[in-house]
Each structure stands twice: as C-alpha cells, then as structure tokens.
C-alpha positions, 0 to 999 in steps of 0.5 A: 940449185937448179932453176926451173923455167915456168912458161906463161902466156902473155907478156907478164904475170903477177908475183902472187900468181906465179907462186901459185902457178909454179906450185910453190904455194897452195893458194893466194892466201899463202902467196900473200903471207910469204910475200908480205913476210919478206920470204920471196926474192925477185931477181935476187932482191926481197920483194914484198909486193904481191902485184909485182909484174914479172916479165920474161927472164925474171927469177923468183926464189922461195923456200930454196927453189928458184923459177924463171919466167919464160914467155911461151911462144 
C-alpha cells in the first residue's frame, strides 16, 4: 500500500482537518464519526480524538489508505 504525502502549512494539523484536507472523508461530521468509531489509525495505533495534533512525518490510515503529514517548506 502506497503512502501519499499531504503537504500542510504551519507546524501541525488536527486529525479531523487532515481527513477532510486529504479527501478521505466528505466533511467534519464524517470525520468525527469515523474517528470516534475507532476506524482511524495514527502512526499504527487507533486514535479516537478528533483534535489530535499531527506533525511532520505522522501517518494516518483510514479505509485502506495511508497519508503522511509533510510540512510544506
């Protein structure tokens, strides 16, 4: 499974925002639902906090897709 880099500005991004930004979910309500139901992994571990701060190099897996946070320099 290939990992897609998602470039962000700034030092971090919240998990819910990243799911929307990477087009893994349609909107914030979808992000909240899949995170709270334990369907999202951060760095290989289930994460249920929508506000989890992600930083450069963190990986997020949902629905068989993995994306990696990349600071846009």
